[in-house]
C-alpha positions as CSV (number, residue, x, y, z in Angstrom):
1,M,99.1,98.6,125.7
2,K,95.8,100.5,125.3
3,D,97.0,102.1,121.9
4,K,96.8,98.7,120.1
5,K,93.2,98.1,121.6
6,Y,92.1,101.2,120.0
7,I,93.9,100.6,116.7
8,K,92.3,97.2,116.5
9,K,88.7,98.8,117.1
10,I,89.3,101.4,114.6
11,I,90.4,98.9,111.9
12,I,87.2,96.7,112.8
13,Y,85.0,99.4,112.2
14,C,86.8,100.4,108.9
15,N,86.5,96.8,107.8
16,K,82.9,96.8,108.6
17,I,82.3,100.1,106.4
18,A,84.3,98.2,103.7
19,R,81.9,95.1,103.9
20,Y,78.7,97.5,103.9
21,L,80.1,99.4,100.8
22,D,81.0,96.1,98.7
23,G,79.3,96.2,95.7
24,V,77.8,99.8,96.0
25,S,78.7,101.3,92.7
26,S,77.2,105.1,93.3
27,I,76.3,107.4,95.8
28,E,72.8,107.1,94.6
29,V,72.8,103.4,95.2
30,F,74.3,103.8,98.6
31,E,71.7,106.4,99.5
32,A,68.9,104.0,98.4
33,Y,69.6,101.5,101.3
34,D,68.7,103.3,104.7
35,E,70.5,100.3,106.5
36,K,73.9,100.8,104.7
37,V,73.8,104.5,105.2
38,D,73.0,104.2,109.1
39,A,75.6,101.3,109.5
40,V,78.4,103.3,107.6
41,L,77.6,106.7,109.7
42,L,77.4,104.6,113.0
43,N,81.1,103.0,112.1
44,L,82.2,106.5,111.2
45,E,81.1,108.0,114.5
46,L,82.5,105.1,116.2
47,I,86.1,105.7,114.8
48,G,85.9,109.3,115.8
49,E,84.8,108.6,119.3
50,T,87.5,105.9,119.7
51,A,90.1,108.3,118.1
52,K,89.1,110.8,120.8
53,I,90.1,108.5,123.5
54,F,93.5,108.1,122.5
55,P,96.2,108.7,125.0
56,K,97.6,112.4,124.6
57,D,101.2,111.0,124.2
58,F,100.2,108.9,121.5
59,K,98.5,112.0,119.7
60,N,101.4,114.1,120.3
61,N,104.1,111.9,119.3
62,T,102.6,109.7,116.4
63,T,104.4,111.0,113.2
64,T,103.0,108.2,110.6
65,I,99.8,110.2,110.5
66,E,100.0,112.7,107.6
67,V,97.0,115.0,108.9
68,S,97.0,116.3,112.4
69,Y,95.0,114.2,115.0
70,K,92.7,117.1,115.7
71,T,91.8,117.5,111.8
72,Y,91.1,113.8,111.4
73,V,88.7,113.9,114.5
74,F,87.1,117.1,113.4
75,S,86.6,115.9,109.7
76,L,85.0,112.6,111.1
77,E,82.7,114.7,113.3
78,F,81.9,117.0,110.3
79,I,81.2,114.3,108.1
80,V,78.7,112.5,110.5
81,F,77.2,115.7,111.7
82,N,76.4,116.7,108.1
83,C,75.2,113.4,106.8
84,L,72.7,113.1,109.8
85,T,71.3,116.5,109.3
86,I,71.0,116.8,105.3
87,K,67.9,115.3,103.9
């Protein structure tokens, strides 16, 4: 089942983000390390791109996600776009 494959990828990306943020105590500390910022943003982007390729039936029939699928993907894209353009 492809859905499980995509979900596993998203979980891997989330775990990477959690690992990169381990020990980061504030946004200032986070922003001081370009590598951490880049790694987190890359994985957020990968989550969004992976979420986009879920089959339509999964997107339409999944009721355990409290926000709509489109809102979730848009939010990720918004975060990545704004973080990449703010300096």
